[in-house]
C-alpha positions as CSV (number, residue, x, y, z in Angstrom):
1,M,-12.1,-14.6,-11.6
2,E,-14.0,-17.3,-9.0
3,S,-16.9,-15.8,-7.8
4,M,-17.7,-15.3,-3.8
5,A,-21.4,-16.8,-3.0
6,R,-21.0,-14.8,0.6
7,P,-19.2,-12.1,1.6
8,L,-17.9,-14.5,4.7
9,D,-16.2,-16.7,1.5
10,A,-13.6,-14.0,1.5
11,L,-12.4,-14.1,4.6
12,N,-12.8,-18.3,4.9
13,K,-10.5,-18.4,1.8
14,A,-7.9,-15.4,3.7
15,R,-7.9,-18.0,6.6
16,S,-4.4,-19.2,7.9
17,K,-3.1,-16.2,5.7
18,R,-1.2,-12.6,6.7
19,V,-4.0,-10.0,6.6
20,L,-4.2,-6.4,7.1
21,V,-7.1,-5.3,9.6
22,E,-7.9,-1.6,9.2
23,L,-9.8,0.2,12.4
24,K,-12.3,3.2,12.8
25,N,-10.0,5.0,14.2
26,G,-7.2,4.1,11.9
27,R,-5.1,1.8,13.5
28,Q,-3.9,-1.3,11.6
29,Y,-3.0,-4.7,12.8
30,V,-1.3,-7.3,10.5
31,G,-1.5,-11.0,11.6
32,N,-2.6,-14.4,10.1
33,L,-6.2,-14.6,10.5
34,I,-6.8,-17.6,12.6
35,S,-10.8,-17.1,13.0
36,F,-13.3,-14.9,12.6
37,D,-17.5,-15.0,13.2
38,I,-20.7,-14.0,12.1
39,H,-20.0,-10.5,13.5
40,I,-16.8,-10.2,11.9
41,N,-14.8,-10.7,15.4
42,T,-11.5,-11.7,14.1
43,V,-8.5,-13.5,15.9
44,L,-4.9,-12.7,14.4
45,E,-1.5,-14.5,15.2
46,N,1.6,-12.8,15.0
47,A,0.1,-10.2,14.7
48,E,1.9,-6.4,14.9
49,E,0.0,-2.9,15.3
50,R,1.0,-0.4,12.9
51,I,-0.2,3.4,13.0
52,D,0.3,5.5,9.6
53,G,1.7,2.2,8.5
54,E,4.6,2.6,10.5
55,L,5.4,-0.8,13.0
56,K,4.6,0.3,16.8
57,K,4.3,-3.3,18.1
58,Q,4.6,-6.4,18.3
59,L,1.7,-8.1,19.9
60,G,1.3,-12.1,19.2
61,T,-2.7,-13.0,19.3
62,V,-5.1,-10.7,19.0
63,F,-8.7,-10.5,19.3
64,I,-10.3,-7.2,17.5
65,R,-14.3,-6.8,17.7
66,G,-15.6,-6.9,14.4
67,D,-18.0,-3.7,15.1
68,T,-14.4,-1.2,15.0
69,I,-13.3,-2.8,11.7
70,T,-13.6,-1.0,8.5
71,I,-10.9,-3.3,6.1
72,I,-10.0,-6.9,6.2
73,S,-7.5,-7.3,3.3
74,P,-5.2,-10.3,2.5
75,Q,-1.9,-9.1,2.1
């Protein structure tokens, strides 16, 4: 298994791929990871909002503040 030198390397590897972003309030967003910064502020395209795993809304492009994120997971 390839080791990651820095935590942001994992996010760089997931760029342009589908990811699940879970927030502190329990909401989840699934979309294509377009960009992020050192604060993990994140932009997703073709995003959809899920609550308790259930699709609630198609959102398009969204910006998510990094301090609200608990998990980012490649799909």
